[in-house]
N, C-alpha and C positions, 0 to 999 in steps of 0.2 A: 820541672820546678821553675817557677818564675818569681817575680816580686810578690805575687799574691800567695805564694807557698806551693805546696804539692798540688798538681792538677791531674785529674784522671785522664787516661788515654784509652779511647775505645778501640778495641782490636777485633771485635766480632766474636763469633762462636769459636770455641776451642775444637780442634780436631778430636774425634772420639778417643783416640789412643792417649792424648794428653789429658783429656777430661778424666779418663779412667785412672791415670797415674795420680792426678790431683786428688781424686776421690779416696785413694788408699791413704793418703796423708791426712785428709780431712777427717776420716774415720777416727784416726788416732787423736786428733785435736778435739773432736766432739766428745769422745770418751773421757779425755782428760778434764775437760770443762765439767762434764756431768759428775765425774768423781769429786771434783772440788765443791760443786754446788750441793750435791747430795751427801757429801762427806762419806763416800763409800770406797773403802780400800779395794774391794773386789774389782771396781771399775778401773782403779789404777793398774792392777794386774792385767786386766783385759786390754787397756790401752797399750801397755808395754808389749804384750803378746801380739798386738796388731801392727806393730812397726814393721813395714815391709822388708827392711834390710836386716832385721834381727834374726830371722829364722836360720840362715846357714851358720851363723856364728855362735848363737846363744840358745841353749835348750830352755824350755819353759821353766824348769825348776831353778835354773840359774837366774832367769829374768825376775822371778818372784823374789829371790834372795837379794838381788841388786835393788829392787824396789824397796824392800824392807830396810836395807842399809841406807838408802837415800832418804827415806822417810824419817828414820832415826836421826840421821845426820842434820836434817833441816829442822828438827824439833818443833818449836812453836810457830814456825812459818807455815807449817802444814795444818790444815783444819783438824780440830780435835777428833772428829769422827773417824778420820783416816788414821791418825796416830794411834787411836785406841785399839786398832787391829780387829 
């Protein structure tokens, strides 16, 4: 960052293993954005189930329950199509 603000820094191609790790998290982000744009609760669940670090600690039924609780807790901040279940 300088007086002109944030400036990009070119670093070249990512090593394949780093690109693969980034892709895991980008999948979650893409599903989350699609869920919001398409107002689809099922995509919220898919995004939560796709979080790479979730699997060992949180079974799928618990993930869905947590999603439901978070959607309810955030009320009108969540798109109506997702809130409707």
